[in-house]
C-alpha positions as a printed Julia matrix, in Angstrom:
201×3 Matrix{Float64}:
   0.0     0.0    0.0
   1.53    3.31  -1.06
   1.08    6.1    1.47
   1.42    9.47  -0.24
   0.92   11.59   2.88
   0.37   11.07   6.61
   0.09   13.81   9.2
  -1.62   14.77  12.45
  -4.88   16.52  11.6
  -6.28   17.26  15.08
  -6.01   16.37  18.77
  -9.38   16.7   20.45
 -10.48   16.88  24.08
 -14.14   17.64  23.3
 -16.62   16.74  20.59
 -16.75   20.34  19.39
 -13.13   19.98  18.25
 -13.7    16.95  16.02
 -12.83   17.45  12.32
 -15.65   18.68  10.12
 -14.2    18.04   6.66
 -16.42   15.02   5.93
 -13.61   12.57   5.16
 -14.29    8.88   5.89
 -12.92    7.81   9.27
 -11.67    4.61  10.87
 -11.35    4.37  14.66
  -8.68    2.43  16.57
  -9.91    1.02  19.88
  -8.52   -1.32  22.5
  -7.06   -1.76  25.92
  -4.31    0.48  27.23
  -0.92   -0.61  25.91
  -2.39   -2.95  23.26
  -0.34   -1.27  20.55
  -2.76    1.12  18.85
  -0.2     3.85  18.17
   2.46    1.38  16.99
   0.07   -0.31  14.57
  -1.18    3.03  13.28
   2.4     4.13  12.62
   3.08    0.91  10.72
  -0.05    1.32   8.62
   1.03    4.75   7.39
   4.74    3.85   7.12
   5.79    6.46   9.68
   7.86    5.75  12.78
   6.74    8.56  15.06
   3.47    9.95  13.71
   1.41    8.55  16.59
   3.19    8.77  19.94
   3.99    5.42  21.5
   4.76    4.6   25.11
   5.17    1.58  27.37
   3.08    3.45  29.94
  -0.64    2.59  29.69
  -2.89    5.57  29.17
  -0.46    7.68  27.14
  -3.18    8.63  24.66
  -5.55   10.92  26.55
  -7.16   12.74  23.65
  -8.64   11.54  20.38
  -5.93   12.07  17.78
  -6.99   12.26  14.13
  -4.4    11.42  11.5
  -4.84   12.28   7.84
  -3.75    9.44   5.54
  -3.6    10.02   1.81
  -3.36    6.79  -0.19
  -3.34    6.19  -3.92
  -7.1     5.44  -4.07
  -8.48    7.46  -1.17
  -7.9    10.0    1.63
  -9.21    9.2    5.1
  -8.82    9.99   8.78
  -7.53    7.49  11.32
  -8.77    8.18  14.85
  -6.55    6.99  17.7
  -8.82    6.72  20.77
  -7.76    6.53  24.43
  -7.27    2.98  25.66
  -9.53    1.41  28.22
  -8.52   -0.84  31.09
  -5.82   -0.3   33.67
  -4.38    3.06  32.68
  -2.78    4.68  35.73
  -5.02    7.7   36.01
  -7.83    8.73  38.3
 -11.32    7.3   37.99
 -12.59   10.78  37.15
 -10.2    11.06  34.22
 -11.12    7.58  32.97
 -14.78    8.57  33.09
 -14.04   11.7   31.07
 -12.28    9.54  28.47
 -15.32    7.26  28.3
 -17.59   10.22  27.68
 -15.28   11.52  24.95
 -15.06    8.13  23.25
 -18.81    7.53  23.36
 -19.57   11.01  22.03
 -17.3    10.22  19.09
 -18.52    6.71  18.3
 -22.17    7.62  18.8
 -22.3    10.67  16.6
 -19.97   10.39  13.62
 -21.77    9.8   10.31
 -18.33    9.72   8.65
 -17.17    6.77  10.79
 -16.91    3.72   8.53
 -15.28    1.12  10.76
 -13.97    0.5   14.26
 -10.81   -1.58  14.56
 -10.66   -3.38  17.89
  -7.06   -4.23  18.73
  -6.51   -7.37  20.79
  -3.15   -8.55  22.12
  -2.73  -12.06  20.71
  -1.45  -13.28  24.08
  -4.58  -12.19  25.96
  -8.08  -13.64  26.04
 -11.17  -11.71  25.04
 -13.15  -10.37  27.99
 -16.59   -8.88  28.48
 -15.09   -5.46  27.71
 -14.25   -6.54  24.16
 -17.58   -8.26  23.47
 -19.55   -5.3   24.81
 -17.56   -2.95  22.62
 -18.21   -5.1   19.54
 -21.93   -5.13  20.33
 -21.9    -1.39  20.92
 -20.33   -0.79  17.5
 -22.71   -3.16  15.73
 -25.77   -1.53  17.31
 -24.64    1.79  15.83
 -23.97    0.31  12.39
 -20.24    0.82  12.73
 -18.43   -2.02  10.99
 -16.27   -3.91  13.54
 -12.87   -5.28  12.53
 -10.39   -7.03  14.81
  -6.61   -6.71  14.58
  -4.67   -9.19  16.68
  -1.53   -7.36  17.78
   1.98   -8.3   18.9
   1.97  -11.55  16.93
   5.78  -11.45  16.8
   5.88  -11.98  20.58
   5.0   -15.69  20.23
   6.82  -18.54  18.51
   5.21  -19.74  15.25
   3.39  -22.79  16.59
   2.03  -21.01  19.65
   1.11  -18.0   17.5
  -0.87  -20.18  15.09
  -2.71  -21.8   18.0
  -3.66  -18.45  19.52
  -4.84  -17.04  16.2
  -7.01  -20.12  15.62
  -8.47  -19.94  19.14
  -9.33  -16.24  19.0
 -10.77  -16.48  15.49
 -13.03  -19.29  16.67
 -14.21  -17.21  19.64
 -14.98  -14.25  17.39
 -16.79  -16.44  14.84
 -18.96  -17.92  17.59
 -19.79  -14.48  18.98
 -20.48  -13.05  15.53
 -22.72  -15.94  14.47
 -25.08  -15.44  17.41
 -25.57  -11.81  16.39
 -25.67  -12.17  12.63
 -22.35  -10.39  12.19
 -19.32  -10.99  10.0
 -16.23   -9.76  11.82
 -12.87  -10.02  10.03
  -9.97  -11.05  12.28
  -6.49  -10.14  11.07
  -3.23  -11.16  12.74
  -0.76   -8.26  12.74
   2.62   -7.16  13.98
   3.84   -3.57  13.99
   7.41   -4.91  14.22
   7.45   -7.41  11.35
   4.69   -5.89   9.23
   2.6    -9.05   9.33
  -1.0    -8.46   8.28
  -0.6    -4.77   7.4
  -1.67   -5.16   3.76
  -4.57   -7.41   4.81
  -5.74   -4.84   7.33
  -5.6    -2.07   4.71
  -7.68   -4.19   2.32
 -10.29   -4.74   5.04
 -10.38   -1.02   5.84
 -10.64    0.1    2.2
 -13.51   -2.34   1.65
 -15.57   -0.31   4.15
 -14.97    3.13   2.63
């Protein structure tokens, strides 16, 4: 995938600051420290466009990145992670309100990519988020991250297990949810993820 241009378009603390240019958008969601910023950087072939950190909760605003590809221009929205970020409950609640105001009111939002660490199991948080997206007609996609952290045989087992869990969940709700194994280090799955994203635009 040829990336002609990639840049930060906006960093927003409130809904009133969200971009109003009407470009199609794709949201990146997941637990704190799941690798959203790293994967986003790999997708746009930039090393430091989205800030990365080993400290959970680094992303505290919604950051919109403009990505200009050969066939299309779109916005990639990097949302604050949920889970065990080391911040106050009040701040976590403010993040939740910001995230929900975005996901609930963006007619330009085409898909929500849920990032899931390959080494971790799905929890109620992930299934509720998938249901929440589906109820709002936001196409859910799943990117399994950090696949390079496991040896090939173990990696294949985990991918098979998680894909089966997603298929079972999706079937009970009449959904079709693509699951793509990725690595921001090796580049595994990056082209596949782009193809899945572009199919929703």
